[in-house]
N, C-alpha and C positions, 0 to 999 in steps of 0.2 A: 882270880880265876884264870886258868890256863886256856889259851887259844891255840889250836893246832893248825899247821899248814904244811904243804908239800915243799921239800927242799929243791924239787926239780922245777916247779912252776911258780911257787910263791902263793898259790891259791889257798884260801882258807878251807879247812875241813871241819865240818860240824860233827863231833863225835864225843861220846863219853867213855869210849874204850879205845884210846889211841894205840896205834901200832908202833913198834920200835923205830921204824924208819922215819916217822913224822917228827918235825921240829915244833917247838912251842914258844910262846911269848906271853907275857902278862899284859901286853897292850892289845886292846880290842881292835879288830880291823875296821877300817872305815866302811860306810855304806856304799857299796858299789853303785856308781852311776847316778846317784841322786842329783848331783849338780853337774856332772861331767859327761853323762850319757847323752847321746844325740837326741833322745826323747825327753830330756830333763824338763822342758816346758810342760809337757803332757803329764809327766809323773808327779811333779811338784804341785801343780795347780789343781789337777783333777781329784785326787783322793779325798780332800776335805769335803767336797761336794758329794762324791760318789758314796762315801761311807755313811751318809744320812739315809741311804736306801738299802736296807738289808732284810734278809729273810732268815728266820731261825728254825732249825729242825734238829731233832734228836739224832745222835750218831754214836755208834760204838767206836771208840778210838783209844789208842795208847797215848796218854797225856803226861807230859813231863811234870806239870804242876801237881799232879796226883802221884808223884813218885814212879812215873812210867807204868802205872797200872792201866789195864784195859777197863774203861768205864763207859757208861752211857750218860751222855750229857748234851745239853743244847749247844749247837755250834752256829755261829753267824757266817753268812756269806752274802755277797752283793746280790741284788735282784738280777734276774736273768738278763734284762736289757743293759745291764752294766757289767756283765760277767767278764768282758775282755779286760777290764781294769783289775780283775782279781788275779791272785796266784792260782794257776790251774791245778797245782798239785797240793794245795793246802787251803785250810779255811781262813777267812778274813780276820778271825780273832786269834790267830796263832801267836801274835806278839805277846798276848797275855798268857795263853795256855802253854806256850813254849818258854815262858819266864824271861823274855828279853827285857822286860822292864827292870829286872834286877841289875842290868848292866847299863842302864840309861840315866836319865836325869834324876837327881836326888829326890825331887818331890814325888816321884812315882815308884821309887824302889821299895818302899815299905807298904804299898797298897796291899790290902788283904782281899780274899775272895769275896767277902761281904762288901767291901768298898766297891769292888768291880760290879757285883750283882745289883747294887742299889743305886748306881749312878749311870745314867744314860750318857753323860758327858765323858766319864772315864772310859766307858766301853767304846764310844766314838773315837776318843783319842787313841786308844790302843789299835783300833782298826786302821786309822790314818797312819800311825807309826809303822804298821806292818806293810802297808802299800808303799810308803816312802822307803822302807828298808829294801824292798824288792822292786827295783826300778823298772817300770814298764814291763813287768815280768809276763803277765798273761797276754798282753798286747803283742809283745815281742815273740812269744811262743806261737801265737795264732797266725801272725802275719810274716814273721821273718825267720822262723826256725827252718832247719833243713834236716833231712833224714841222716842218720848216722852213716859215716863212711870213713874208710881208712886213708891215711896220707899216701900219696903216690911219690912224694918227694919231701924230704926234711932238710932244712938248712939251719945250722947252728953255729954261732960265733960266741967266743968268750967263755967264761966260767960262771955259771949261774949261781954257784954257791959263794964265790968269794970276790966277784968283780962285775964289770959290765957284762951283760949277757943278752943274747937275742936268739929266739927260736922261731922259725917260720915253717909251718906245715902247709903243704899244698895238697889239696884233695881234688877229686874229679869235678866237683861243683861248688867248692868252698875253700876257705883258707883260715888259718889262725896265726896271728903274729903276737908273740909274747916277748916281753923284754923287761929287764930290770937295770936300773943304774943308781949308783950311790948318791945320796943327798947330803951325807954328813950327819954327825951327831947320832949315829946308830940307826939311821933311817935310809930306806931305799924307795924309789918310785917304781911301782909295778904297772906295766902296760899290758893290756889284753884286748886285742881287736880282732874281730872275725867271728867264727862259730866254734863254740866250745861244747864238749860233751859233759853230761852229768850221769852219775851212776844210777842205773835203773830207768833212765829215760830213753825213749825210742828216737828222740830227735835232738839235734844240737841247737842250743840257744845262741842268739847273737850277743856278742860282747862289744861294748864300745868304750872301755875304760882307758883313758889316756893319762889320768892322774889318780894314783892309788898309793898313799903313803903306808909303808909297812915297816915294822920293826925289823932290823937287820941282825941276823944271827950268823956269824961266821962259822963255816964248817972247816975243821982242821983236817 
């Protein structure tokens, strides 16, 4: 399976219709922040407990597991008093319905919808994996996000495509530091600290990645 990313920032791009300017790799990207984010203690310990308390409601949604068809189905979310643990822009069961299990541990790659529906443990596992994958996402958005704003100054050193590289964006009330440096054996370390924007989102999310191993693709 191909994984796409930006040649300018090294950030992964979730898409099934890649553009010509995107680069790709067969190596799945690491889970941002699970062990290296400043909120790792919160994100790793809390989800197994939080995912015991969910509410289910029917929702009309476009679902990858159903060939991206718009269907009506029951979706799980954390109960209201635990909502800040949740991903604010997706359901807690997205790890299953987004088919992320097919890229994960071997024991869960071949699970069927029947397996999922009939097992409380499997459904709980999928919810935990989703929250682990999205490190402190809802909490970060609620308490540490900032309104979108344009840089007032940009400093860049090196060549992001082929060598050591650093990009520092200074904004009126925030900043973002991105950097890449070679690790050898076709790998680079990707750093992203500060506030980053996401397509379609009105606020910037805090990023605290200091260690993110990426496949290195040299641009000629």
